[in-house]
C-alpha positions in Angstrom: 118.5 28.0 -25.0 119.0 28.1 -28.8 121.0 31.0 -30.2 119.8 30.9 -33.8 117.0 29.5 -36.0 119.1 26.5 -37.0 119.0 25.2 -33.4 122.6 24.0 -33.9 124.1 25.8 -31.0 122.9 25.9 -27.4 123.7 27.8 -24.3 122.5 27.6 -20.7 118.9 28.4 -20.0 118.4 31.6 -18.0 114.7 31.4 -17.3 114.0 30.0 -13.8 110.8 29.0 -12.1 111.4 28.9 -8.4 110.7 25.7 -6.5 108.2 26.5 -3.7 109.0 25.7 -0.1 106.7 25.0 2.8 106.6 27.4 5.7 108.9 25.2 7.8 111.5 25.1 5.0 110.7 21.7 3.6 110.6 21.5 -0.1 107.4 20.3 -1.7 107.9 16.7 -3.0 106.1 17.1 -6.3 107.1 19.8 -8.7 106.7 18.5 -12.2 105.7 18.9 -15.8 105.5 22.7 -16.3 103.0 23.8 -18.9 103.8 25.9 -21.9 103.7 29.6 -20.9 100.3 31.1 -21.8 99.2 34.8 -21.9 95.9 35.1 -20.2 93.2 37.8 -20.6 94.9 40.1 -18.1 97.9 40.4 -20.4 100.3 38.5 -18.1 102.2 35.3 -18.9 101.7 32.2 -16.7 103.1 28.7 -16.2 101.2 26.0 -14.5 103.1 23.3 -12.6 101.9 19.9 -11.3 102.4 19.5 -7.6 100.6 18.8 -4.3 99.6 20.8 -1.3 102.7 19.8 0.7 100.5 19.2 3.7 101.5 15.6 4.3 102.6 15.0 7.9 105.1 12.4 6.7 108.6 13.2 5.7 111.0 11.3 3.5 113.8 11.0 6.0 116.1 9.3 3.5 116.4 12.5 1.6 118.7 15.0 3.2 116.6 17.9 1.9 113.7 16.7 3.9 111.2 16.4 1.0 107.6 16.0 2.1 105.8 12.9 0.9 102.7 13.2 -1.3 100.1 15.6 -0.1 96.9 16.4 -2.0 96.9 17.0 -5.7 97.4 20.7 -6.5 98.2 23.0 -9.3 100.9 25.7 -8.7 100.8 28.9 -10.8 103.6 31.3 -11.6 103.4 34.7 -13.3 106.2 36.3 -15.5 107.2 39.8 -14.6 107.3 40.8 -18.3 107.2 39.4 -21.8 110.8 38.3 -21.6 109.7 35.4 -19.4 112.9 35.7 -17.5 111.6 36.0 -13.9 108.6 34.3 -12.3 106.6 34.9 -9.1 104.3 32.5 -7.4 100.6 33.4 -7.6 99.6 30.6 -5.3 97.8 27.3 -5.7 94.7 28.1 -7.7 93.4 24.5 -7.8 93.4 21.7 -5.2 91.9 18.4 -6.4 90.2 16.8 -3.4 88.6 14.0 -5.4 89.0 12.7 -8.9 86.1 12.1 -11.2 86.9 8.4 -11.2 89.8 6.1 -12.1 90.9 3.6 -14.7 92.2 0.2 -13.6 95.6 -0.3 -15.1 95.1 -4.0 -16.1 91.5 -4.1 -17.4 91.4 -0.4 -18.4 87.9 -0.3 -17.0 86.5 3.0 -15.8 85.2 3.3 -12.2 83.1 6.3 -11.5 84.0 6.3 -7.7 86.5 9.1 -7.2 89.8 8.7 -5.5 89.8 10.9 -2.4 92.2 12.6 -2.4 94.6 11.9 -5.2 98.2 12.2 -4.1 99.5 14.7 -6.7 98.7 16.3 -10.0 100.9 15.9 -13.1 101.1 16.8 -16.7 99.0 20.0 -16.4 98.1 22.2 -19.2 96.6 25.7 -18.8 95.4 27.7 -21.8 92.5 29.8 -22.8 89.9 29.9 -25.5 88.6 33.5 -25.7 87.7 34.3 -22.1 87.5 30.7 -20.9 90.4 29.1 -19.1 91.0 25.4 -19.8 92.8 23.2 -17.3 93.7 19.5 -18.1 95.7 17.2 -15.8 96.5 13.6 -15.0 96.4 11.7 -11.7 98.3 8.6 -10.8 100.0 6.6 -8.1 96.8 5.9 -6.3 98.2 2.6 -4.9 101.0 4.4 -3.2 98.6 6.9 -1.8 96.5 4.2 -0.3 99.6 2.7 1.4 100.1 6.0 3.3 96.9 5.5 5.3 94.7 8.4 6.4 93.6 10.8 5.0 93.7 8.7 1.8 90.5 6.7 1.5 90.5 4.6 -1.7 87.2 3.1 -2.8 86.3 -0.6 -2.1 88.0 -3.0 -4.4 90.7 -0.4 -5.1 93.6 -1.1 -7.4 96.4 1.1 -8.7 95.2 3.2 -11.6 95.1 6.5 -13.4 92.8 9.3 -14.6 93.0 12.2 -17.0 90.5 15.1 -16.7 89.6 18.5 -18.1 88.0 21.6 -16.6 86.9 24.9 -18.0 86.3 28.1 -16.0 88.1 31.2 -15.0 91.0 32.4 -12.9 89.9 35.0 -10.4 91.6 36.8 -7.4 91.7 34.6 -4.4 90.1 36.4 -1.4 90.3 33.5 0.9 91.8 33.9 4.4 95.6 34.2 4.2 95.8 34.6 0.4 98.3 37.1 -0.8 97.3 40.1 -3.1 98.6 38.3 -6.3 97.1 34.9 -5.5 94.6 33.5 -8.0 92.1 30.6 -7.8 90.5 28.6 -10.6 86.7 28.5 -10.6 85.4 25.5 -12.6 82.2 25.8 -14.6 82.4 22.4 -16.4 84.5 19.3 -15.9 84.9 16.0 -17.6 87.1 13.0 -18.4 89.5 13.2 -21.3 89.4 9.4 -21.8 87.5 6.6 -20.1 90.2 4.2 -21.0 94.0 4.3 -21.3 95.2 7.9 -21.8 97.9 9.5 -19.6 100.5 12.2 -19.3 98.9 14.2 -22.1 100.0 17.7 -23.2 98.6 20.1 -25.7 100.0 22.5 -28.3 98.7 25.6 -30.0 99.9 28.3 -32.2 103.3 29.5 -30.9 102.7 33.1 -31.7 99.0 33.2 -31.0 98.5 30.6 -28.3 95.0 31.6 -27.4 93.7 31.4 -31.0 92.9 28.7 -33.5 93.6 25.1 -33.1 94.6 23.1 -30.0 96.0 19.6 -30.4 96.4 17.0 -27.6 99.2 14.4 -27.5 99.3 11.6 -25.1 100.1 7.9 -24.5 98.6 4.9 -22.9 100.1 5.1 -19.5 102.8 3.5 -17.5 101.9 -0.1 -18.2 101.4 -2.0 -21.4 99.5 -5.2 -22.2 101.5 -8.4 -22.3 101.4 -10.8 -25.3 99.2 -10.5 -28.3 99.5 -7.7 -30.9 100.5 -5.2 -28.3 103.1 -6.2 -25.7 105.9 -5.0 -23.5 108.4 -5.2 -26.4 106.5 -2.4 -28.1 107.0 0.0 -25.2 104.3 2.5 -24.4 102.0 3.4 -27.2 101.2 6.9 -28.3 97.5 7.6 -29.1 96.6 9.5 -32.3 96.8 13.2 -31.8 93.4 14.8 -30.9 91.8 18.1 -31.7 90.4 19.9 -28.6 87.6 22.4 -29.0 84.9 24.0 -26.7 81.2 24.0 -27.5 79.1 27.2 -27.1 78.7 26.5 -23.3 82.3 25.8 -22.7 82.2 22.0 -22.6 85.1 20.0 -24.1 84.9 18.4 -27.6 87.5 15.8 -28.5 88.1 14.3 -31.9 90.9 12.6 -33.9 93.0 15.1 -35.8 91.8 15.6 -39.4 95.2 14.5 -40.7 94.0 10.9 -40.1 92.6 11.3 -43.6 96.1 11.3 -45.0 96.4 7.6 -44.0 93.4 6.4 -46.0 93.9 3.5 -48.5 91.2 3.7 -51.1 87.6 4.7 -50.8 85.3 4.0 -47.8 83.5 0.6 -47.9 79.9 0.3 -46.9 79.1 -1.8 -43.8 75.5 -3.0 -44.1 73.9 -2.7 -40.6 73.0 -6.2 -39.5 74.5 -7.6 -42.7 77.7 -9.4 -43.9 81.1 -8.5 -42.6 83.7 -6.6 -44.8 87.4 -7.4 -44.9 89.3 -4.4 -43.6 92.7 -5.6 -42.2 93.8 -4.6 -38.7 94.4 -1.0 -39.5 91.1 0.7 -40.2 88.8 3.7 -39.6 85.2 2.7 -39.0 82.4 5.3 -38.8 78.7 4.9 -38.0 76.1 7.7 -38.0 72.7 7.1 -36.5 69.6 9.4 -36.3 66.4 8.9 -34.3 68.3 7.6 -31.2 65.9 7.1 -28.3 66.7 8.3 -24.8 68.4 5.8 -22.5 66.1 3.1 -21.2 67.3 3.5 -17.7 70.3 4.5 -15.6 72.2 1.4 -14.7 73.7 0.9 -11.2 77.4 1.3 -10.8 77.7 -2.5 -10.2 75.9 -3.7 -13.3 75.5 -2.9 -17.0 73.6 -4.3 -19.9 76.6 -5.6 -21.8 75.3 -4.2 -25.0 72.0 -6.2 -25.0 70.4 -3.1 -26.4 73.0 -1.4 -28.5 74.2 -0.1 -31.8 77.7 -0.2 -33.0 80.5 -2.1 -34.8 82.6 -5.2 -34.4 86.3 -4.8 -35.4 89.3 -7.2 -35.7 86.7 -9.9 -36.6 87.9 -13.4 -37.1 84.7 -15.5 -37.2 86.4 -18.9 -37.5 88.5 -18.2 -34.4 85.6 -16.5 -32.5 87.5 -13.3 -32.1 86.3 -9.7 -32.3 86.0 -6.5 -30.3 82.7 -4.8 -30.0 82.4 -1.0 -29.8 79.0 0.7 -29.5 76.5 3.0 -27.9 74.5 1.3 -25.2 70.8 2.2 -25.7 70.1 1.2 -22.1 72.7 3.3 -20.3 73.3 6.0 -22.9 77.1 5.5 -22.8 79.9 4.3 -25.1 81.3 0.8 -24.4 84.1 -1.5 -25.6 83.4 -5.2 -25.0 86.5 -7.4 -25.1 84.8 -10.6 -24.1 85.7 -12.1 -27.5 89.2 -10.5 -27.8 92.0 -11.4 -25.5 92.7 -14.9 -26.6 96.3 -14.8 -25.3 95.2 -13.3 -21.9 92.4 -15.4 -20.3 92.5 -13.1 -17.3 91.5 -10.2 -19.5 88.7 -12.0 -21.4 86.0 -10.2 -19.5 87.2 -6.7 -19.9 84.3 -4.3 -20.5 85.0 -0.6 -20.7 82.3 2.0 -20.4 81.9 5.8 -20.3 79.5 8.1 -18.5 76.1 8.7 -20.1 76.6 10.7 -23.3 73.7 13.1 -22.4 75.2 13.8 -19.0 78.5 14.8 -20.6 76.8 16.8 -23.3 74.5 18.5 -20.9 71.5 17.8 -23.2 69.5 14.9 -24.7 71.2 13.1 -27.5 69.2 11.9 -30.5 72.0 11.6 -33.0 75.2 9.5 -32.9 78.5 9.8 -34.7 80.7 6.9 -33.7 84.3 6.8 -34.9 86.7 3.9 -34.2 90.4 4.0 -35.1 92.0 0.5 -35.1 95.7 0.0 -35.1 96.3 -3.7 -34.5 95.9 -4.1 -30.7 95.0 -0.5 -30.0 91.5 1.0 -30.4 90.5 4.6 -30.0 86.7 5.0 -29.9 84.8 8.4 -30.1 81.1 9.3 -29.9 79.9 12.8 -30.9 83.3 14.2 -29.9 82.0 14.0 -26.3 83.4 10.7 -24.8 86.5 8.7 -25.8 87.7 5.2 -24.8 91.2 4.1 -25.6 91.7 0.3 -25.4 94.7 -2.0 -25.5 93.9 -5.5 -26.8 95.6 -8.8 -26.9 94.1 -10.6 -29.9 96.0 -13.5 -31.3 98.4 -12.3 -34.0 97.6 -15.2 -36.3 94.5 -17.4 -35.8 92.4 -18.7 -38.7 93.2 -15.5 -40.6 96.1 -13.1 -40.3 95.8 -9.4 -39.5 95.4 -8.4 -43.2 92.2 -10.5 -43.4 90.5 -9.1 -40.3 86.9 -7.9 -40.8 84.4 -5.3 -39.5 80.6 -5.5 -39.2 77.9 -3.2 -38.0 75.0 -4.2 -35.8 71.8 -3.1 -34.0 70.5 -5.1 -31.1 67.4 -4.1 -29.3 64.5 -5.6 -27.5 62.5 -2.3 -27.4 60.9 -0.1 -30.1 63.5 1.7 -32.2 61.3 2.5 -35.2 62.9 5.9 -35.8 66.5 4.7 -35.5 68.4 4.8 -38.8 72.1 4.0 -39.1 74.7 4.0 -41.8 78.3 2.7 -41.4 81.5 2.7 -43.4 85.0 1.3 -43.1 88.2 2.7 -44.6 91.5 0.9 -44.7 94.5 2.8 -43.3 98.2 2.7 -44.0 101.0 2.8 -41.5 102.7 6.2 -41.1 104.9 6.8 -44.2 108.6 6.4 -43.5 109.4 10.1 -43.9 107.3 10.8 -40.8 109.2 8.4 -38.6 112.3 9.4 -36.7 115.4 7.2 -37.4 117.7 6.4 -34.5 121.4 6.8 -35.5 
């Protein structure tokens, strides 16, 4: 607790959020990552805490306190008695996550739309509101450990350890279910979606400290618990932070996600034109690529979960291009499935086991809730990390292992734009640009003493 604005002197904290206990006295195992306090429409201040239901029949007998093992992912909510935020009262478990919207394989970073049922716990929650709409974001992890516990956990076929990050918008209403106390609330979801169909985890958001329900909301996060080995991104780098992202809601309450506008401060020179279907342009390995297309046809068909077209009918860009070495990463919109994809089949030269990684998102129209006829594709390249956005609706973060020095070094890497189609796309018109980016200026980096 800071005692002045210089933050040079600190005293003991006095605000306490009570750890909930089960009816039989056992403490819930997961009680983590409290959100920033937020004032909701009823005038009260709340804190959301990641947790689980505490309903696991198994006990961690090695712990003298008798902590329960993972139950089912749940959000716990606490209300402050007044604006001093000194005392908190539980208002129940407003959200229990019985099934995730899918999961991302740690190694390949490929999205699998089969939900994990149920996830073992919820972490890194954020609860805030935009007008009258309440927003809940959260992360889910440790699926492998959940599977090892046996029933009731039922991971999908071909299951591997993974992660997921999700958003929901809706409302907090009184909980009238059987046994609920007078103060208990429940979260009613109107819309839900995936924050990132690739590697994003343990995210948190920030807003205006004095007016937390107004204005801008920025998301910070990183690429998860594991990092790619070898290549331009490796274990020596540690975990990588993604570029901060602006979060907004559309008129119907669906999430919009875009890179923060401050990315513009990193531009080196003017944007260069990328002729669609033409010659590649030298960009280096730090670049912002943008493609805008109009007259986009509806998806050709809905692919099965076990197959995809691999961009046979697609529009997009190739980045980190080294033609002589046969290296590049392809990012685009699949005209067949209607989703964003990142094809690494010509990328991971130092990791043969990753040479077939192919990341995809859900159909853009399904996420937007309406037919899409215009595309705005933005790709941020930072060496071995890509962040790809389409229409601010879907995002894929990718970790790559390109060779650091093949026939050309990182400063000579190129970008090119393409359209591949075996069907009529007469109305499709696309324009693409690439802008070199600088590294963060030294004054923005913290120096370890």
